[in-house]
C-alpha positions in Angstrom: -102.0 -47.2 295.4 -102.3 -44.8 292.4 -99.5 -43.0 290.6 -101.6 -41.5 287.8 -102.5 -38.3 289.5 -100.6 -35.0 289.7 -101.1 -31.9 291.9 -102.6 -31.0 295.2 -105.5 -28.5 295.0 -105.5 -28.5 291.2 -105.3 -32.2 290.6 -105.1 -34.1 287.3 -105.5 -37.8 286.8 -104.9 -39.3 283.3 -106.0 -42.6 282.0 -105.7 -44.7 278.8 -103.1 -46.3 276.6 -101.6 -45.6 273.2 -103.6 -48.2 271.4 -106.6 -48.4 273.6 -110.0 -47.0 272.4 -109.4 -43.6 274.0 -107.3 -41.6 276.4 -108.6 -39.2 279.0 -108.1 -37.0 282.0 -110.0 -35.9 285.1 -109.3 -32.4 286.3 -110.4 -31.9 289.9 -110.1 -28.7 292.0 -110.7 -26.2 289.2 -112.5 -23.1 290.5 -116.1 -22.6 289.5 -117.4 -20.0 287.1 -114.6 -20.1 284.6 -115.6 -20.0 280.9 -114.6 -23.3 279.3 -115.4 -25.1 276.1 -113.6 -27.5 273.8 -112.5 -24.5 271.7 -110.4 -23.3 274.6 -108.5 -26.6 274.7 -108.2 -27.6 271.1 -105.6 -25.1 269.9 -103.1 -26.4 272.4 -103.8 -30.0 271.3 -103.4 -29.1 267.7 -99.8 -27.9 268.4 -98.9 -31.3 270.0 -100.9 -33.4 267.5 -99.0 -36.0 265.4 -98.8 -36.1 261.7 -98.7 -32.3 261.2 -95.4 -32.4 259.3 -92.9 -34.9 257.9 -90.7 -34.2 260.9 -93.0 -36.0 263.3 -94.7 -39.4 263.5 -97.2 -39.9 260.7 -99.8 -41.4 263.0 -103.0 -39.5 262.0 -104.9 -38.6 265.2 -107.2 -35.6 265.1 -107.0 -35.3 268.9 -110.5 -33.9 269.1 -111.2 -33.4 272.8 -114.6 -33.8 274.4 -115.7 -32.4 277.8 -117.8 -35.0 279.5 -118.5 -33.3 282.9 -117.7 -30.4 285.1 -119.0 -27.7 282.7 -122.6 -26.3 282.6 -123.8 -23.6 280.3 -120.2 -22.9 279.3 -118.8 -22.4 282.8 -116.9 -24.7 285.2 -119.1 -25.9 288.0 -116.3 -26.7 290.5 -116.9 -30.4 290.1 -114.5 -32.8 288.3 -113.9 -32.0 284.6 -113.7 -35.1 282.5 -111.8 -34.8 279.2 -111.6 -37.6 276.5 -109.9 -38.1 273.2 -110.7 -41.0 270.9 -107.8 -43.0 269.4 -108.6 -43.5 265.8 -105.3 -44.6 264.0 -103.7 -47.4 265.9 -101.6 -50.1 264.1 -101.0 -52.6 266.8 -99.6 -55.2 264.4 -96.5 -53.0 264.0 -95.5 -54.0 267.6 -95.5 -57.8 267.2 -91.7 -57.9 267.7 -91.9 -55.6 270.7 -94.1 -58.2 272.4 -91.2 -60.7 272.2 -88.2 -58.5 273.0 -87.4 -55.2 274.8 -86.5 -51.9 273.1 -83.4 -50.6 274.8 -84.0 -47.1 276.2 -87.8 -47.7 276.3 -89.9 -48.7 279.3 -90.5 -52.2 278.0 -88.2 -54.1 280.4 -88.8 -51.8 283.4 -92.6 -52.3 283.1 -92.2 -56.1 282.8 -89.9 -56.1 285.8 -92.3 -54.2 287.9 -95.7 -55.6 286.8 -94.8 -58.9 285.2 -97.1 -57.9 282.4 -97.3 -55.0 279.9 -99.2 -53.5 277.1 -96.6 -53.6 274.3 -98.9 -51.9 271.7 -97.1 -48.6 271.1 -95.7 -48.7 274.6 -99.1 -48.7 276.2 -99.2 -46.4 279.2 -95.6 -45.4 278.7 -96.3 -43.9 275.3 -96.0 -40.2 274.6 -99.6 -40.5 273.4 -100.6 -40.0 277.1 -99.1 -36.4 277.0 -102.1 -35.2 274.9 -104.1 -35.3 278.1 -101.6 -33.3 280.0 -101.8 -30.7 277.3 -105.6 -30.7 277.5 -105.5 -30.4 281.3 -102.9 -27.7 281.0 -105.3 -25.6 278.8 -107.7 -25.7 281.7 -105.0 -24.7 284.2 -104.2 -21.6 282.1 -107.7 -20.3 282.8 -107.0 -20.4 286.5 -103.9 -18.1 286.0 -104.9 -15.8 283.1 -102.3 -13.2 284.2 -99.5 -15.6 283.4 -98.1 -16.1 279.9 -96.3 -19.4 279.2 -94.2 -20.0 276.1 -91.8 -22.8 275.2 -89.5 -23.3 272.2 -87.0 -25.8 271.0 -83.5 -24.5 271.7 -81.5 -27.3 270.1 -81.9 -30.5 268.1 -79.1 -33.1 268.0 -76.7 -30.6 269.6 -77.3 -27.9 267.0 -78.4 -24.8 269.0 -80.2 -21.7 268.0 -78.3 -18.4 267.8 -79.7 -16.1 270.7 -79.0 -13.1 268.5 -81.6 -14.5 266.0 -84.3 -15.0 268.6 -87.7 -14.0 267.3 -90.7 -15.0 269.4 -93.1 -14.6 266.4 -91.0 -17.3 264.6 -91.8 -20.0 267.2 -95.2 -20.7 265.6 -94.1 -20.2 262.0 -92.2 -23.4 261.5 -92.7 -27.1 262.5 -89.9 -27.1 265.1 -91.2 -24.4 267.5 -87.9 -22.7 266.7 -87.4 -19.0 267.4 -84.4 -18.9 265.0 -85.4 -19.2 261.3 -81.9 -20.1 260.2 -81.7 -22.9 262.8 -85.1 -24.2 261.7 -83.8 -24.5 258.2 -80.8 -26.4 259.3 -82.9 -28.7 261.4 -85.0 -29.8 258.4 -81.9 -31.5 256.9 -80.8 -32.8 260.3 -84.1 -34.5 261.2 -84.6 -35.8 257.6 -81.1 -37.4 257.7 -81.8 -39.1 261.0 -85.2 -40.4 259.8 -83.7 -41.8 256.6 -80.9 -43.5 258.6 -83.5 -45.2 260.8 -82.3 -43.2 263.8 -83.4 -40.3 266.0 -82.3 -37.2 267.7 -82.6 -35.5 271.1 -83.6 -31.9 271.8 -83.6 -29.2 274.5 -86.7 -27.2 275.1 -86.7 -23.8 276.9 -89.7 -22.4 278.6 -90.6 -19.0 280.1 -93.5 -18.0 282.3 -94.1 -14.3 282.5 -96.5 -12.6 285.0 -96.0 -14.9 288.0 -96.1 -12.6 291.0 -93.6 -12.9 293.9 -94.6 -15.3 296.6 -95.8 -18.5 294.8 -94.2 -21.7 296.2 -93.3 -22.6 299.7 -90.4 -23.9 301.8 -89.2 -26.6 302.2 -91.2 -29.4 300.5 -93.3 -27.4 298.1 -90.6 -25.5 296.4 -91.8 -24.1 293.1 -88.6 -25.0 291.3 -88.6 -28.6 292.7 -92.2 -29.1 291.6 -91.5 -27.7 288.1 -88.5 -30.0 287.8 -90.5 -33.0 289.0 -93.4 -32.2 286.6 -91.1 -31.9 283.6 -89.1 -34.9 284.6 -92.4 -36.8 284.5 -92.7 -36.2 280.7 -91.9 -39.2 278.6 -88.3 -39.1 277.3 -87.1 -36.2 279.5 -83.7 -36.9 281.2 -82.8 -33.5 282.6 -84.3 -30.2 283.8 -82.5 -26.9 284.6 -84.0 -23.9 286.4 -82.4 -20.6 285.4 -78.7 -21.0 284.7 -78.9 -24.6 286.0 -75.6 -26.4 285.8 -73.8 -23.4 284.4 -74.3 -21.8 287.9 -71.9 -24.3 289.3 -69.1 -22.8 287.2 -69.8 -19.2 288.2 -68.5 -17.1 291.1 -70.9 -15.9 293.7 -70.9 -12.3 292.6 -71.5 -13.3 289.0 -74.4 -15.7 289.9 -76.1 -13.2 292.3 -79.3 -11.5 290.9 -78.4 -8.1 292.2 -81.3 -5.8 293.2 -81.9 -2.1 293.6 -85.1 -0.1 294.6 -87.8 0.0 291.9 -91.1 1.7 291.5 -93.1 -1.5 292.5 -90.7 -3.5 294.6 -87.1 -4.5 293.7 -85.6 -4.1 290.3 -83.5 -7.1 289.4 -80.3 -6.6 287.4 -80.1 -10.3 286.4 -82.1 -13.5 286.5 -79.6 -16.3 286.9 -82.0 -18.0 289.4 -84.8 -18.4 286.8 -87.3 -16.3 288.8 -87.2 -18.5 291.9 -85.4 -18.0 295.2 -85.7 -20.3 298.2 -88.4 -22.2 296.2 -90.6 -19.1 296.0 -91.2 -17.0 292.9 -89.5 -13.5 292.9 -91.7 -11.9 290.3 -89.2 -12.2 287.6 -89.8 -14.4 284.5 -89.6 -18.1 285.5 -87.1 -19.9 283.1 -86.3 -23.5 282.7 -84.8 -25.9 280.2 -85.8 -29.5 279.5 -83.6 -32.2 277.9 -85.4 -34.8 275.7 -83.4 -38.0 274.8 -83.5 -39.4 271.2 -86.6 -41.5 270.5 -86.0 -45.1 271.6 -88.2 -46.6 268.9 -85.8 -46.7 265.9 -85.3 -48.8 262.7 -81.6 -49.2 263.4 -81.0 -52.7 264.9 -80.0 -52.6 268.5 -78.8 -55.5 270.7 -81.3 -56.5 273.4 -82.8 -59.6 275.1 -86.0 -61.4 274.5 -88.6 -61.9 277.3 -87.1 -65.4 277.9 -83.7 -63.8 278.5 -82.0 -64.9 275.3 -79.9 -62.5 273.2 -81.4 -61.0 270.1 -81.6 -57.7 268.1 -84.6 -55.4 267.6 -85.6 -52.8 265.2 -88.9 -51.0 265.8 -91.3 -50.9 263.0 -94.2 -48.5 262.9 -94.6 -44.7 262.9 -92.4 -42.8 265.3 -91.0 -39.3 265.9 -87.5 -38.9 264.6 -87.2 -36.3 267.3 -89.8 -36.6 270.1 -88.6 -33.3 271.6 -90.2 -31.3 268.7 -93.7 -32.1 270.0 -92.5 -31.7 273.6 -92.8 -27.9 273.6 -96.6 -27.9 274.2 -96.2 -30.6 276.8 -93.6 -28.6 278.8 -95.9 -25.6 278.6 -98.8 -27.7 280.0 -96.8 -29.1 282.9 -95.6 -25.6 283.8 -99.2 -24.4 283.7 -100.4 -27.2 285.9 -97.8 -26.5 288.5 -98.4 -22.8 288.5 -102.2 -23.2 288.8 -101.8 -25.5 291.7 -99.2 -23.3 293.4 -101.5 -20.3 292.9 -104.4 -22.0 294.6 -102.2 -23.2 297.5 -100.8 -19.8 298.0 -104.2 -18.2 298.0 -105.4 -20.8 300.5 -102.6 -20.0 302.9 -101.9 -16.3 302.4 -105.1 -15.0 300.8 -104.8 -12.6 297.8 -101.7 -10.7 299.0 
C-alpha cells in the first residue's frame, strides 16, 4: 500500500527524506511533446528555496533540479518524468534530542505510533523539505494548462492582515514575504524578527487565485474540483485549514447575499459576484478560482515545551537547528504547485470524458 502518490491521470509520486542524500519525484501521465527543461522548473524552486532571507530557515540548499527521464531532445515523451534534487546542507546532529523525545505539534509521536520507527533527522519524510518536489512537479503541471495563470500570496502573518486597499500584484515578488501590501510587508519584518529572537514561531494565511480555468472542470460527486483542491492543500505540511471562495464567512451570510448572481454576457453568463470561488457543484464556472490556506506556527522552536520521551516519561524539549520562524512564508509556491497539479489532472480527466468542449 502506497500513500506517496497524488492524482489520477496526471500522477505524482514523491520520495526522499529531509536529511537523506536526495529527494525526488516521478511525474506520470504528462502528455507528450511539451517543451521541458530544468530551466522551466528552477524559477519556481528558487521561490521556495531556503536561506533566501533572514526570515526563513538558514539551511543552504541550492535546490538544483535534474531531469533524469521522460524528456528527449527538449520535449516530454509521454513516459514517466523523473526529477531529483540533491540534499547538500544537512546537520543531523542538531536532532539528537528529537531522537529521544517528541516535538509537540510535529509528526514525531504520530509517526512512531503508526510505524514503531521514524527518521528523526529533520522530521524525515514529514519535513517540509519534501514540498520542493511538489513545486518541481507543479512546474511540469503548468505546462499542461498554459492558459491558466496561478498566483498565491501571503495574506496574513501572526494575525496581522494585509489591507485589501493596498493590494499590488507586482509587490508580491518584490519582498521576502510574497506580500501584495508593501506596508504590511514592512510590519512583518519586525513581527517575524521578534518571534525568531524569542525562540518562537508564527502562523500565516495564504491566498491563491487561478485565472483562465474554463467552465466545466471537475465532476460530481466524488471528483469535485473544490474537494480535490482542499485535499491537495490540506496535504501540505503545517496546513490546518482551507477555504474555497468565502469559506466560513458564507455561513454568516444570507442566501441572497451569498448568491453569485448572473446576467447574460457576450460569451456566456456574466457573474456579478464570486462568493463561491469559481466553483459550483464541484465544477468550475469560468470565474477565477479562489482559495485560502491556513498554516500553523512552525512546531520546531527554541522555546521549551512540555512533552514525553519515547519511554513515556515526562520531559521538556527545545528544538535546535535551523527552522523557519514562519513556515507559511515559503508556503506560497507550494500552494501554487498543488493547485497546478489538481487543475492539470482535472483538465486531462475532463478531456478524457467530454473531449475538448
